[in-house]
C-alpha positions in Angstrom: 55.6 26.9 -13.2 53.5 25.1 -10.2 50.7 27.8 -10.4 50.0 26.6 -13.9 50.0 23.0 -13.1 47.7 23.9 -10.1 45.2 26.1 -12.5 45.2 23.3 -14.9 44.3 20.8 -12.6 41.5 22.7 -10.9 40.3 23.3 -14.6 40.2 19.7 -15.1 36.7 17.8 -15.1 36.2 15.9 -11.6 35.1 12.3 -11.8 31.7 11.3 -11.0 31.8 9.9 -7.6 30.3 6.2 -7.8 26.7 5.5 -6.4 25.8 2.8 -4.2 22.4 1.3 -3.4 21.6 0.7 0.2 18.1 -0.6 1.2 15.5 -0.1 1.0 15.0 -1.9 4.4 11.1 -1.6 4.6 11.3 -5.2 6.6 13.4 -3.2 9.1 11.7 -1.0 12.2 8.4 -0.3 10.0 6.6 -3.5 10.4 4.9 -3.8 13.8 3.2 -6.5 15.9 -0.4 -6.6 14.7 0.0 -4.3 11.7 -2.2 -6.7 9.4 -5.1 -6.7 11.8 -6.9 -3.6 11.5 -10.4 -5.1 12.7 -10.7 -5.8 16.6 -9.9 -9.2 17.6 -12.7 -11.8 17.1 -14.9 -9.1 15.5 -17.7 -11.2 13.5 -17.6 -8.7 10.5 -13.7 -9.4 9.5 -12.9 -9.7 6.4 -9.4 -10.8 4.7 -8.0 -8.6 1.8 -4.7 -10.5 0.4 -2.8 -10.7 -2.8 0.6 -10.4 -4.2 2.8 -7.2 -5.3 3.9 -7.9 -8.9 6.5 -6.2 -11.2 6.3 -5.9 -14.8 8.0 -9.4 -15.9 5.1 -10.9 -13.5 7.9 -11.7 -10.7 6.8 -11.4 -7.2 8.3 -8.5 -5.2 9.4 -10.0 -1.8 10.4 -6.8 -0.1 7.3 -4.4 -0.7 5.6 -3.0 2.1 1.8 -1.9 2.0 -0.1 0.5 4.1 -4.0 0.7 4.2 -6.1 3.3 5.4 -9.8 3.3 5.4 -13.0 5.1 7.1 -14.7 3.6 10.2 -17.8 1.9 10.2 -19.3 5.5 10.6 -17.3 7.1 7.8 -15.2 8.8 10.2 -11.5 9.0 9.6 -10.4 10.0 12.8 -9.3 6.5 13.5 -8.5 5.3 17.1 -5.2 5.3 19.1 -3.6 1.7 20.2 -1.7 0.6 17.2 1.7 1.4 18.2 1.5 0.9 22.2 4.8 0.4 23.8 6.1 -1.3 26.7 6.5 1.2 29.2 9.4 -0.3 31.0 11.2 -1.8 27.9 9.9 0.8 25.6 9.5 -2.3 23.0 6.6 -2.2 20.6 3.3 -4.0 21.9 1.2 -3.6 18.7 -2.6 -3.7 18.8 -4.7 -3.5 21.9 -6.9 -5.9 20.2 -10.0 -3.8 21.0 -10.4 -0.8 18.7 -10.8 -0.4 15.0 -7.8 2.0 14.2 -8.6 2.3 10.5 -4.7 1.5 9.5 -2.6 -1.3 8.5 1.0 -1.9 7.6 2.2 -5.1 6.2 5.5 -6.3 4.7 5.2 -8.7 1.9 6.9 -12.2 2.4 9.2 -14.3 0.5 6.8 -15.0 -2.2 5.6 -11.4 -2.5 2.3 -12.1 -0.7 0.8 -9.8 1.7 -2.5 -10.0 3.8 -4.5 -7.5 6.0 -7.6 -8.3 8.2 -10.0 -5.5 8.5 -13.8 -4.6 8.4 -16.1 -4.0 5.5 -14.9 -1.0 3.4 -16.9 2.1 4.0 -17.2 5.4 2.1 -15.7 8.4 3.8 -18.1 10.7 5.5 -19.0 13.6 3.2 -18.5 11.7 0.1 -21.8 10.9 -1.0 -20.9 9.9 -4.2 -17.8 7.7 -3.4 -18.0 4.0 -3.2 -16.5 2.3 -0.1 -12.8 1.7 -0.6 -9.6 0.6 0.9 -6.8 3.3 0.5 -3.2 1.5 -0.3 0.1 3.3 -0.3 2.7 0.7 -1.8 6.6 1.3 -1.1 9.1 -1.0 -3.1 12.4 -1.2 -4.5 13.4 0.5 -7.7 10.6 3.2 -6.9 11.6 6.7 -6.4 8.3 7.7 -5.0 5.9 5.5 -3.1 2.7 4.6 -5.0 -1.1 5.4 -4.1 -4.0 3.1 -4.9 -7.3 2.0 -3.8 -9.1 -1.2 -3.3 -12.9 -1.3 -4.6 -15.5 -4.5 -4.0 -17.5 -6.0 -6.5 -20.4 -6.3 -4.0 -20.9 -2.6 -3.9 -22.0 -2.8 -7.7 -24.3 0.3 -7.5 -21.8 2.5 -5.7 -18.8 1.6 -7.8 -21.0 2.7 -10.9 -21.5 6.2 -9.6 -17.7 6.5 -7.9 -16.0 9.7 -9.5 -12.9 7.6 -9.7 -14.1 4.2 -11.4 -16.7 6.0 -13.7 -14.0 8.2 -15.1 -11.7 5.2 -15.9 -12.3 2.7 -18.9 -13.6 -0.5 -17.8 -10.3 -2.7 -18.5 -8.5 0.0 -16.1 -11.4 0.3 -13.5 -11.2 -3.6 -12.9 -7.6 -3.2 -11.7 -9.2 -1.6 -8.8 -11.3 -4.2 -7.9 -10.8 -7.2 -5.3 -11.9 -10.3 -6.3 -13.9 -12.5 -4.2 -11.8 -15.6 -2.8 -13.6 -17.6 -0.4 -15.9 -16.6 2.8 -15.0 -13.3 3.6 -12.1 -13.3 1.7 -10.9 -10.8 -1.1 -8.0 -11.0 -3.5 -6.3 -7.9 -4.7 -3.0 -7.9 -6.4 -0.8 -4.8 -7.0 0.9 -4.7 -10.4 3.6 -2.2 -10.6 3.7 -2.4 -14.3 1.9 -3.8 -17.5 3.4 -6.8 -19.0 5.4 -5.8 -22.5 3.1 -8.4 -24.4 -0.2 -6.5 -22.9 -1.1 -9.7 -21.2 -1.7 -7.9 -17.9 -2.6 -4.1 -16.8 -0.6 -2.2 -14.6 -2.9 -1.0 -11.4 -4.2 2.3 -11.6 -2.1 4.6 -9.1 -3.3 8.2 -8.1 -1.6 11.6 -8.2 -2.6 13.7 -5.7 -2.2 17.6 -6.3 
């Protein structure tokens, strides 16, 4: 009788283990001192790119993380060391050395979903004659199973933008989501919209799939 009961219990479906969401904790360990300063300290050509990360309802996302990459002034993609220097005694991250242009930045959004990064004007990567200057962006945020990739182009490069393979392949209303807009001297605003508004009043930022 006991054996029959055991077989019946083994045949019964098991209850689903309840899931729990822990994190994401993008504000822990990933940001580092000076992560928003890609340009060398005091460089006269420094520009500021800033904006807000928004969800489909237009609400700001206060715990997102954005990474920026760009080619150096010579078009090089090799970057430079110095972003994550550590104290040789304590091991604490000291951040940028303030001298090199590293081509990389990492910034969290603040409590209002805002971010800002200070860098040099974008340059088209060497070996891409048809590409317009751009910043490559990777977006991490709650609710995303995978991080998202996009780009920031600049309106002052109108001729190059018109010939860029990505921008020229998009309808005008979609291409506009990749254009930063002037926002004061040496300042540009670029908002990231994770979804389009249900009423169609705002467009989702164009995101890229790499294969």
